[in-house]
GUPAMAR-23113 format. One line per 3 residues: number of its first residue (from 1); their letters; for each residue x, y, z of N, C-alpha, C, O. Coordinates in steps of 0.1 Angstrom, whole numbers. Example, Ala and Ser with C-alpha at 12.3 -4.5 7.8 and 13.67 -1.06 7.14 Angstrom:
GUPAMAR-23113
1> AS> 132/-57/78/123/-45/78/132/-33/78/142/-33/85 | 128/-22/71/137/-11/71/129/0/79/134/11/80 $
//
This chain:
GUPAMAR-23113
1> MRP> 120/-600/289/125/-592/276/113/-592/267/106/-602/264 | 109/-579/263/98/-576/253/105/-579/240/117/-575/237 | 96/-587/231/99/-588/217/100/-576/209/95/-566/213 $
4> PDD> 107/-575/197/106/-562/189/93/-557/187/92/-544/188 | 83/-565/183/68/-562/180/64/-554/193/59/-542/191 | 65/-558/204/60/-553/215/66/-539/219/59/-529/222 $
7> LRA> 78/-539/217/86/-526/219/82/-515/208/81/-503/211 | 79/-520/196/75/-510/187/61/-506/189/58/-495/186 | 53/-515/195/37/-511/197/39/-500/210/33/-490/210 $
10> AFE> 48/-503/219/50/-496/231/54/-479/227/50/-469/231 | 63/-482/216/68/-468/212/57/-461/204/56/-449/205 | 49/-466/196/39/-461/189/29/-453/197/25/-441/195 $
13> AYL> 25/-462/207/16/-455/218/22/-444/225/14/-436/229 | 36/-443/227/40/-432/234/41/-420/223/38/-408/227 | 43/-422/211/42/-413/200/28/-405/202/27/-393/203 $
16> ETL> 18/-412/201/6/-408/203/2/-397/214/-6/-387/213 | 9/-399/224/6/-390/236/16/-379/235/15/-369/242 | 27/-380/226/37/-368/227/31/-355/223/24/-354/212 $
19> TFA> 33/-345/230/27/-332/226/40/-323/222/50/-325/228 | 38/-314/212/47/-305/207/44/-291/213/33/-288/217 | 56/-283/212/54/-268/219/42/-262/213/40/-265/201 $
22> PEL> 34/-254/220/23/-248/215/26/-236/206/19/-232/197 | 38/-232/207/44/-221/200/43/-224/183/42/-215/175 | 43/-239/182/44/-242/168/31/-242/159/31/-245/147 $
25> GSL> 20/-240/167/7/-239/161/4/-251/152/5/-263/156 | -1/-246/140/-6/-256/130/7/-264/122/6/-272/113 | 17/-260/127/29/-267/122/30/-281/127/37/-289/122 $
28> DEA> 23/-282/137/22/-295/145/17/-306/135/22/-317/135 | 7/-303/125/2/-310/116/14/-317/107/14/-329/105 | 24/-308/103/34/-315/93/44/-322/102/51/-330/96 $
31> LRY> 46/-320/115/54/-329/121/47/-343/124/53/-354/123 | 35/-342/126/30/-355/128/28/-364/115/28/-376/115 | 26/-355/105/25/-363/91/38/-370/89/39/-382/86 $
34> ALE> 50/-362/91/62/-369/89/65/-381/98/70/-392/94 | 60/-379/111/62/-392/120/53/-403/120/54/-413/127 | 42/-401/111/31/-413/113/36/-425/108/44/-426/99 $
37> PGG> 30/-436/114/35/-451/112/38/-452/95/31/-447/87 | 49/-461/94/51/-464/81/65/-469/79/68/-477/71 | 74/-463/88/89/-467/89/87/-480/99/77/-483/106 $
40> KRI> 100/-485/100/101/-497/109/104/-493/123/102/-502/132 | 109/-481/126/112/-477/139/125/-485/145/127/-488/157 | 133/-488/135/144/-496/140/153/-489/151/158/-495/161 $
43> RPV> 155/-477/149/163/-470/158/156/-468/173/164/-468/183 | 143/-466/174/138/-464/187/137/-478/195/138/-479/207 | 134/-489/187/133/-502/191/145/-506/197/146/-512/208 $
46> LCL> 156/-503/188/169/-506/193/174/-500/207/180/-506/215 | 168/-487/207/171/-481/222/165/-486/231/171/-487/242 | 153/-491/230/144/-495/241/149/-510/244/148/-514/256 $
49> AVA> 154/-518/234/158/-531/236/170/-531/245/172/-539/254 | 180/-521/241/192/-520/248/190/-517/262/195/-523/271 | 182/-506/264/179/-502/277/173/-512/286/175/-512/298 $
52> EAA> 165/-522/281/158/-532/289/169/-543/294/171/-547/305 | 177/-547/281/188/-556/282/197/-552/292/203/-561/299 | 200/-540/293/210/-534/303/206/-533/316/214/-528/325 $
55> GGT> 194/-536/320/189/-535/334/180/-522/335/176/-520/346 | 176/-514/326/166/-504/326/154/-508/322/151/-519/319 | 144/-497/322/131/-501/318/125/-493/305/127/-482/303 $
58> VEA> 119/-499/298/111/-495/285/105/-480/288/108/-470/281 | 98/-480/299/92/-468/302/101/-456/302/98/-445/296 | 113/-458/310/123/-447/313/129/-443/299/132/-431/297 $
61> ALP> 131/-451/291/138/-450/278/128/-443/267/133/-435/259 | 117/-444/267/107/-438/257/111/-425/253/113/-422/242 | 113/-415/262/117/-402/256/130/-402/248/132/-394/239 $
64> AAA> 138/-410/252/152/-410/246/150/-418/232/156/-414/222 | 142/-427/232/139/-434/219/134/-426/210/137/-427/198 | 123/-417/216/116/-407/206/124/-397/201/122/-393/189 $
67> AVE> 134/-393/210/143/-383/204/152/-388/192/155/-381/182 | 155/-399/194/163/-404/181/155/-406/171/159/-405/159 | 141/-411/172/134/-410/159/131/-397/153/129/-396/141 $
70> LVH> 129/-386/162/126/-373/159/138/-368/150/136/-361/140 | 149/-371/154/162/-366/146/161/-374/133/162/-368/123 | 160/-387/133/160/-394/121/148/-388/112/151/-386/100 $
73> TFS> 137/-386/116/126/-380/108/130/-366/103/126/-363/92 | 136/-360/111/141/-346/107/151/-346/93/150/-338/84 | 159/-356/93/169/-359/85/162/-364/71/166/-361/59 $
76> LVH> 151/-371/72/143/-376/60/137/-364/55/138/-362/43 | 129/-356/64/121/-345/57/131/-335/49/129/-331/38 | 142/-332/55/153/-323/48/159/-331/37/161/-325/26 $
79> DDL> 161/-344/38/168/-351/26/159/-351/13/164/-350/1 | 145/-351/17/136/-352/6/135/-339/-3/131/-340/-14 | 139/-329/3/138/-315/-3/146/-315/-16/156/-322/-19 $
82> PGL> 139/-305/-26/146/-305/-40/162/-302/-39/170/-307/-47 | 166/-294/-30/180/-290/-28/189/-302/-24/201/-302/-25 | 182/-314/-18/191/-326/-17/188/-336/-24/192/-336/-36 $
85> DDD> 179/-348/-20/177/-357/-27/165/-356/-36/163/-364/-45 | 157/-347/-35/145/-343/-43/136/-355/-45/133/-360/-56 | 132/-360/-34/122/-372/-35/109/-367/-31/106/-361/-20 $
88> AER> 100/-369/-42/85/-366/-41/78/-377/-32/66/-374/-28 | 83/-388/-29/74/-397/-21/83/-401/-9/95/-401/-9 | 77/-405/1/83/-411/14/75/-421/19/64/-416/23 $
91> RGR> 77/-434/20/69/-444/25/54/-446/18/44/-448/24 | 57/-444/5/45/-448/-3/34/-436/-2/22/-438/-3 | 38/-424/0/29/-411/-2/38/-399/-4/50/-400/-3 $
94> PSA> 31/-389/-5/40/-375/-8/48/-373/3/45/-376/15 | 62/-367/0/70/-363/8/65/-351/16/56/-344/10 | 69/-347/27/65/-334/35/64/-322/24/53/-317/22 $
97> HVA> 75/-319/19/76/-308/10/65/-307/-1/61/-296/-6 | 61/-319/-5/51/-320/-15/37/-318/-9/28/-312/-16 | 35/-323/2/22/-322/10/21/-310/15/10/-306/17 $
100> FGE> 32/-301/19/30/-291/26/36/-276/21/33/-265/26 | 44/-279/11/53/-268/5/66/-269/12/67/-274/23 | 77/-264/5/90/-265/9/93/-258/21/99/-263/30 $
103> GVA> 87/-244/22/90/-238/34/85/-243/46/92/-243/57 | 74/-249/46/69/-255/58/76/-270/60/77/-274/72 | 80/-276/51/90/-288/53/102/-284/61/105/-290/72 $
106> VLA> 109/-274/56/121/-270/63/119/-266/78/128/-268/87 | 107/-260/79/104/-255/93/100/-268/102/103/-269/114 | 93/-277/95/89/-291/102/102/-298/108/103/-304/119 $
109> GDA> 113/-297/98/125/-306/101/132/-300/112/137/-306/121 | 132/-286/112/138/-277/123/130/-281/137/136/-284/148 | 118/-282/135/110/-282/148/112/-297/153/113/-299/165 $
112> LLA> 113/-306/144/115/-321/148/128/-320/155/129/-325/166 | 138/-315/150/151/-315/156/151/-310/172/155/-316/181 | 144/-297/171/144/-290/184/135/-299/195/139/-300/207 $
115> EAL> 125/-304/190/116/-312/198/126/-325/204/126/-330/216 | 134/-329/194/142/-341/199/151/-337/210/154/-345/219 | 157/-324/211/165/-320/220/159/-317/232/165/-320/243 $
118> RLA> 146/-311/231/137/-310/243/137/-323/250/140/-323/262 | 133/-335/244/131/-346/251/145/-352/257/145/-357/268 | 155/-350/250/168/-354/256/172/-346/269/177/-353/279 $
121> VSY> 170/-333/270/173/-325/281/161/-328/291/162/-320/301 | 152/-336/291/144/-338/300/150/-348/310/144/-350/321 | 159/-355/308/166/-364/317/177/-355/326/181/-345/322 $
124> DDP> 179/-360/338/188/-355/347/201/-355/342/209/-346/346 | 205/-366/334/219/-368/331/222/-359/317/215/-360/307 | 230/-350/319/233/-342/305/240/-350/295/241/-347/283 $
127> RIA> 246/-361/299/253/-368/288/243/-375/278/247/-380/268 | 230/-376/281/220/-380/272/218/-371/262/217/-375/250 | 217/-357/264/216/-346/253/228/-346/246/227/-346/233 $
130> REL> 240/-346/251/252/-347/245/255/-358/236/261/-356/225 | 250/-370/240/251/-381/230/242/-378/217/246/-381/206 | 231/-372/219/222/-371/209/227/-359/199/227/-360/187 $
133> VEA> 232/-349/205/238/-338/196/251/-343/189/252/-339/177 | 260/-350/194/271/-356/187/268/-363/175/273/-361/165 | 257/-374/179/252/-383/168/247/-373/156/252/-374/144 $
136> TLG> 238/-364/160/233/-356/151/243/-347/142/241/-346/130 | 253/-342/147/263/-335/140/272/-346/131/278/-342/120 | 272/-357/136/281/-367/128/272/-371/115/277/-374/104 $
139> MIG> 258/-372/118/249/-375/108/250/-364/96/252/-367/84 | 249/-353/100/248/-340/92/262/-340/84/263/-339/72 | 272/-342/92/287/-343/84/286/-352/73/288/-348/62 $
142> GQH> 283/-366/77/283/-376/66/274/-373/55/277/-378/44 | 262/-367/57/254/-361/45/260/-350/38/260/-349/26 | 267/-342/45/275/-331/36/285/-338/27/285/-335/15 $
145> RDI> 293/-348/32/303/-354/23/297/-362/13/303/-364/3 | 284/-367/16/275/-374/5/273/-365/-7/276/-368/-18 | 267/-354/-4/261/-344/-15/272/-337/-20/270/-331/-31 $
148> TGD> 285/-336/-15/295/-330/-22/305/-339/-29/315/-335/-34 | 301/-352/-28/310/-360/-36/323/-364/-29/332/-369/-35 | 323/-362/-17/335/-365/-8/335/-378/-2/337/-379/10 $
151> DRD> 334/-388/-11/330/-403/-7/341/-412/-13/339/-422/-18 | 354/-407/-12/365/-417/-16/365/-428/-4/366/-440/-7 | 364/-425/8/363/-432/21/349/-435/23/344/-431/34 $
154> LAE> 341/-443/15/327/-446/17/323/-452/30/311/-450/34 | 332/-459/36/329/-465/49/329/-455/59/322/-457/69 | 336/-444/59/335/-432/67/323/-424/66/317/-418/75 $
157> VER> 321/-424/54/309/-414/51/297/-420/57/289/-414/63 | 296/-435/54/282/-441/60/283/-443/75/273/-443/82 | 296/-444/80/296/-444/94/291/-433/100/283/-433/109 $
160> LKT> 294/-422/95/288/-408/101/273/-408/95/264/-407/104 | 271/-409/85/256/-406/80/246/-415/85/234/-411/88 | 250/-429/87/240/-437/90/243/-444/104/235/-448/113 $
163> GSL> 257/-445/106/260/-453/119/258/-444/130/253/-449/140 | 260/-432/129/259/-420/140/245/-424/150/246/-427/162 | 234/-424/142/222/-425/149/221/-441/154/213/-444/163 $
166> FSA> 227/-451/148/227/-463/155/235/-463/168/231/-469/178 | 246/-456/167/255/-456/179/248/-449/189/249/-453/201 | 240/-437/186/233/-431/197/221/-438/202/217/-435/213 $
169> SVG> 215/-448/192/203/-455/198/207/-463/211/201/-463/222 | 220/-469/207/225/-480/217/230/-472/230/227/-475/242 | 239/-460/227/243/-452/237/232/-447/247/234/-447/259 $
172> LGL> 221/-442/242/210/-436/248/204/-446/258/200/-442/269 | 204/-457/253/196/-468/260/206/-473/271/201/-477/282 | 219/-473/269/227/-475/279/228/-464/290/229/-467/302 $
175> RVA> 227/-454/287/227/-441/296/213/-441/304/212/-439/316 | 204/-444/297/192/-444/306/192/-455/316/186/-452/327 | 197/-467/313/199/-477/320/209/-477/332/211/-486/341 $
178> GVP> 216/-466/331/227/-463/341/240/-471/339/247/-473/349 | 243/-477/327/254/-483/326/267/-476/327/268/-466/319 | 277/-478/335/290/-469/336/296/-469/324/294/-477/315 $
181> EAG> 304/-458/323/312/-459/310/322/-471/308/324/-476/297 | 328/-475/318/336/-488/316/329/-500/313/336/-510/309 | 315/-501/313/309/-513/309/303/-510/296/296/-519/291 $
184> QRP> 305/-500/290/296/-498/275/304/-501/264/299/-501/253 | 316/-506/266/324/-508/253/319/-520/245/318/-519/232 | 316/-530/250/310/-542/240/297/-539/235/293/-544/224 $
187> WRA> 289/-530/242/276/-526/236/278/-517/225/269/-517/216 | 288/-508/225/291/-499/215/297/-507/203/294/-506/191 | 306/-515/207/311/-522/196/302/-529/185/304/-531/173 $
190> FAD> 290/-533/194/279/-541/188/271/-530/178/266/-532/167 | 271/-518/184/265/-506/176/271/-503/163/265/-502/153 | 285/-503/164/292/-502/151/289/-510/141/288/-506/129 $
193> ELG> 287/-522/143/285/-534/134/272/-534/129/270/-536/117 | 263/-531/137/249/-530/134/246/-517/124/237/-519/116 | 253/-505/125/253/-497/117/257/-499/104/251/-494/94 $
196> VLF> 269/-506/102/273/-511/89/264/-522/83/262/-521/71 | 258/-530/90/250/-541/86/237/-532/79/233/-535/67 | 231/-524/86/220/-516/81/223/-510/69/215/-513/59 $
199> QVV> 234/-502/67/237/-494/56/240/-503/44/234/-500/34 | 248/-513/45/251/-522/33/238/-529/28/236/-529/16 | 229/-534/37/217/-539/33/209/-530/25/202/-533/15 $
202> DDL> 209/-518/31/201/-506/23/207/-503/10/199/-499/1 | 219/-504/8/226/-501/-3/222/-513/-14/219/-510/-26 | 222/-525/-9/217/-535/-17/204/-535/-24/201/-537/-35 $
205> LDE> 196/-532/-14/180/-527/-18/179/-516/-27/172/-517/-37 | 187/-505/-26/186/-494/-35/195/-496/-47/194/-489/-57 | 205/-506/-47/216/-506/-58/224/-493/-58/226/-486/-68 $
208> DGF> 229/-490/-46/236/-478/-46/249/-482/-36/251/-493/-31 | 257/-470/-32/266/-471/-23/275/-483/-24/282/-486/-35 | 276/-492/-13/284/-501/-14/281/-513/-25/290/-521/-28 $
211> ALR> 270/-514/-29/265/-522/-39/272/-518/-52/278/-527/-60 | 272/-505/-55/279/-501/-67/295/-501/-65/302/-506/-74 | 299/-498/-55/314/-497/-54/320/-511/-52/331/-513/-56 $
214> LGV> 313/-521/-47/319/-536/-45/312/-545/-53/317/-556/-55 | 301/-542/-58/292/-552/-65/282/-559/-57/284/-558/-45 | 273/-566/-61/262/-572/-54/269/-582/-44/266/-582/-32 $
217> EGA> 277/-591/-49/283/-601/-43/293/-597/-32/292/-604/-21 | 301/-587/-33/309/-582/-24/301/-575/-15/305/-577/-3 | 291/-567/-16/283/-560/-6/275/-570/2/273/-569/14 $
220> RHL> 271/-581/-5/265/-592/3/273/-599/14/269/-603/24 | 286/-599/9/297/-606/17/300/-598/30/303/-602/41 | 299/-583/25/301/-574/36/291/-573/47/294/-570/59 $
223> ADD> 279/-573/43/267/-575/52/267/-587/61/262/-588/72 | 272/-598/54/271/-612/62/280/-610/72/277/-614/83 | 293/-605/69/303/-604/79/300/-595/91/303/-598/102 $
226> AAD> 294/-582/88/290/-573/98/279/-580/107/279/-577/119 | 271/-588/101/259/-595/109/267/-605/119/263/-606/130 | 276/-612/114/284/-621/121/291/-614/133/290/-618/145 $
229> RAR> 298/-603/130/304/-597/141/295/-590/150/300/-588/161 | 283/-586/147/274/-581/155/271/-591/166/270/-588/178 | 269/-604/161/264/-615/169/275/-617/179/272/-617/191 $
232> ERL> 288/-617/174/298/-619/183/301/-610/194/306/-614/204 | 297/-598/191/298/-586/200/287/-589/211/290/-587/223 | 275/-594/208/265/-596/215/268/-608/227/265/-609/239 $
235> SAI> 276/-618/219/279/-629/230/289/-626/240/291/-633/249 | 296/-613/238/306/-609/248/299/-601/260/304/-596/270 | 285/-599/258/278/-590/267/271/-600/277/264/-610/274 $
238> RAD> 273/-596/290/266/-605/301/253/-599/304/250/-593/315 | 245/-602/295/230/-598/296/222/-608/286/227/-616/278 | 207/-606/288/200/-615/279/199/-605/267/192/-595/266 $
241> TSV> 207/-609/257/206/-601/244/197/-606/233/198/-600/222 | 188/-616/236/182/-624/227/173/-615/218/171/-618/207 | 167/-604/222/160/-594/214/168/-588/204/163/-586/193 $
244> LRA> 180/-583/209/189/-577/199/194/-586/189/194/-583/177 | 197/-597/193/200/-608/183/191/-609/172/195/-608/160 | 176/-610/176/166/-611/168/166/-598/158/163/-599/146 $
247> LVD> 169/-587/164/171/-575/155/180/-577/144/177/-574/132 | 192/-582/148/203/-584/139/200/-593/128/204/-591/116 | 193/-604/132/188/-614/123/178/-608/112/180/-610/100 $
250> GMA> 168/-601/118/158/-596/108/165/-585/102/160/-583/91 | 175/-577/104/180/-567/96/189/-573/86/191/-567/75 | 195/-585/88/203/-590/76/196/-596/65/202/-598/55 $
253> VRT> 183/-599/67/175/-605/57/164/-596/52/156/-601/45 | 163/-584/55/151/-574/53/152/-572/37/162/-572/30 | 141/-570/33/138/-567/18/131/-554/16/125/-551/5 $
256> G> 131/-546/26/125/-534/23/126/-523/34/121/-512/33 $
//
């Protein structure tokens, strides 16, 4: 089993070789700007780690992992726009709409989503593309609830907005590895807890969401419980899940 840093390196190398549709022309520059290293690549690394733990290969899962990261990046490019979060910086440098203009940023986000779908449909199994599409719709639905103030059920909002892509990362890894539906349940239960863990820790770092609703101590308790449950879910899986456990441990104590 490859450790997370090796999986991340394999993913970065794959991204460097990824070519986009020639019809995009110079818009390619904005896509690559948004995708350039700086993020932790948690979702693609998770996808690769699950695929390998489930009996598949990292190489076979790379397009699926890239599809998840492209969808995530599309959401960031659009979230940063003035009509949504209006963030001028992303990962310590100008956001895409600041660097290229709002119109180009909208088109870059659209293109990232389309390219993600193109990667997903490159597999023979149509369930891979369906998994990605359903997760993307869930993410968008959660974001809509967030910006319209429909957040009385904060856990549901975050399950959609953040948890959807974590579920897809695990689900895509399972499908690439050929795990039958009947054997996916414990893996997907793990994904649910991991999505909660990531979001609560994110809220603690941003002093937002669960941290505001529950207070710092309450949110920290929620994160610790989610981490414990994620580890329990991994214990129920008959596979070498040591790399996934390392991801849980790192996520629980992350500081940025």
